[in-house]
C-alpha positions in Angstrom: 42.6 -57.8 -335.8 39.3 -59.5 -334.9 41.2 -62.8 -334.6 43.6 -61.3 -332.0 40.6 -59.9 -330.1 38.8 -63.3 -330.1 42.0 -65.2 -329.2 42.7 -62.9 -326.2 39.2 -63.3 -324.8 39.2 -67.0 -325.5 42.5 -67.4 -323.6 41.1 -65.5 -320.6 38.0 -67.6 -320.7 39.9 -70.9 -321.1 42.2 -70.4 -318.1 39.1 -69.7 -316.0 37.1 -72.8 -317.0 34.8 -73.9 -314.1 36.2 -77.4 -314.6 39.8 -76.2 -314.2 38.9 -74.2 -311.1 37.0 -77.2 -309.7 40.1 -79.3 -310.1 42.1 -76.6 -308.4 39.5 -76.5 -305.6 39.9 -80.3 -305.1 43.7 -79.9 -304.9 43.3 -77.0 -302.4 40.9 -79.1 -300.3 43.3 -82.1 -300.2 46.3 -79.9 -299.5 44.3 -78.2 -296.7 43.8 -81.5 -295.0 47.2 -83.2 -295.6 49.8 -80.4 -295.4 51.2 -79.2 -292.1 50.4 -75.6 -292.8 49.6 -73.0 -290.1 45.9 -73.1 -289.2 45.1 -69.8 -290.9 46.5 -71.0 -294.3 44.5 -74.3 -294.0 41.3 -72.3 -293.4 42.0 -70.1 -296.4 42.6 -73.2 -298.7 39.5 -75.0 -297.4 37.3 -71.8 -297.7 38.3 -71.1 -301.3 37.9 -74.7 -302.3 34.5 -75.2 -300.7 33.3 -71.9 -302.2 34.3 -72.9 -305.7 32.7 -76.3 -305.3 29.4 -74.9 -304.0 29.3 -72.2 -306.7 29.9 -74.9 -309.3 27.2 -77.1 -308.0 24.7 -74.3 -307.6 25.4 -73.0 -311.1 24.8 -76.5 -312.6 21.5 -76.9 -310.6 20.2 -73.4 -311.6 21.1 -73.9 -315.2 19.2 -77.2 -315.2 16.2 -75.6 -313.6 16.1 -72.3 -315.5 17.0 -73.7 -318.9 17.8 -70.3 -320.4 19.2 -70.8 -323.9 22.5 -69.3 -324.9 22.6 -66.2 -326.9 24.7 -68.0 -329.5 24.4 -71.0 -331.8 26.8 -73.9 -331.1 28.7 -75.3 -334.1 27.5 -78.6 -335.4 25.8 -78.7 -338.8 24.7 -75.1 -338.5 26.1 -72.2 -340.4 26.7 -68.9 -338.7 27.5 -70.7 -335.5 29.8 -69.4 -332.7 32.9 -71.5 -332.3 33.0 -70.6 -328.6 29.3 -71.5 -327.9 28.8 -74.4 -325.6 26.0 -76.8 -326.0 24.4 -76.2 -322.6 22.3 -73.5 -320.9 23.3 -70.0 -320.3 22.0 -68.7 -316.9 24.0 -68.2 -314.7 27.5 -67.9 -316.0 29.6 -70.7 -314.5 32.8 -68.9 -315.3 31.6 -65.8 -313.5 30.2 -67.7 -310.5 33.2 -69.9 -309.9 35.9 -67.2 -310.4 34.1 -64.6 -308.3 33.5 -67.3 -305.6 37.2 -68.0 -305.5 38.3 -64.4 -305.2 35.6 -63.3 -302.8 36.1 -66.2 -300.5 39.8 -65.4 -300.4 39.1 -61.8 -299.6 36.4 -62.6 -296.9 38.6 -65.1 -295.1 41.9 -63.3 -295.4 40.5 -59.9 -294.5 43.2 -58.3 -296.6 41.1 -55.6 -298.3 44.2 -54.1 -299.9 43.9 -57.1 -302.3 40.6 -55.9 -303.6 42.1 -55.3 -307.0 42.2 -59.1 -307.3 38.5 -58.7 -308.4 39.9 -57.5 -311.7 40.6 -61.2 -312.5 37.0 -62.5 -312.3 35.8 -59.3 -313.9 38.0 -60.0 -316.9 36.7 -63.6 -317.0 33.1 -62.3 -317.0 33.9 -59.7 -319.8 35.5 -62.5 -321.8 32.2 -64.5 -321.8 30.2 -61.5 -323.1 33.0 -60.6 -325.6 32.8 -64.1 -327.0 29.1 -63.8 -327.3 28.3 -66.9 -325.1 26.6 -65.0 -322.3 24.4 -62.0 -321.7 24.9 -59.4 -319.1 22.1 -61.0 -317.1 23.9 -64.4 -317.2 27.1 -62.8 -315.9 25.3 -60.8 -313.2 23.6 -63.9 -312.0 27.0 -65.7 -311.9 28.6 -62.8 -310.0 25.8 -62.7 -307.4 25.9 -66.5 -307.0 29.6 -66.6 -306.6 29.6 -63.8 -304.0 26.8 -65.4 -302.1 28.5 -68.8 -302.1 31.7 -67.3 -300.8 29.9 -65.3 -298.1 27.9 -68.4 -297.0 31.0 -70.5 -296.8 32.9 -67.8 -294.9 30.1 -67.5 -292.3 29.9 -71.3 -292.0 33.6 -71.6 -291.4 33.8 -68.6 -289.2 31.1 -70.1 -286.9 32.8 -73.5 -286.8 36.2 -72.1 -285.7 
């Protein structure tokens, strides 16, 4: 049963990889510039893409500055290691930051608050990181705040420029 539990959370975590979301952001950004979409849809694509990119870059910078070790031991030559533990720093959670940035930016720019349940997706991503033992609640909270702040900043920037 523990293997099914781990496999579920690993799957959730895997499909929300910051690198995958960064690739999606790049595709959104390119599509926002080259497709002949209505202005509103282009703005949504660009906003989501820029929010993801900024959240990703800020997360990397903060991890490099804070240098908070992970609550797990990455596998190598060690015993009692965590197969899901990455060999980098922990704070803030990149998965939480990037996934919340994507959803919050979409909600801010679309103004469709009936879609608020979409926040369940990044919440599941964040829970997956704690369930796998690779982040603490503080790491996840930092990622959520960073992602929301990046989305809000990009929303304000794009709103002022339009």
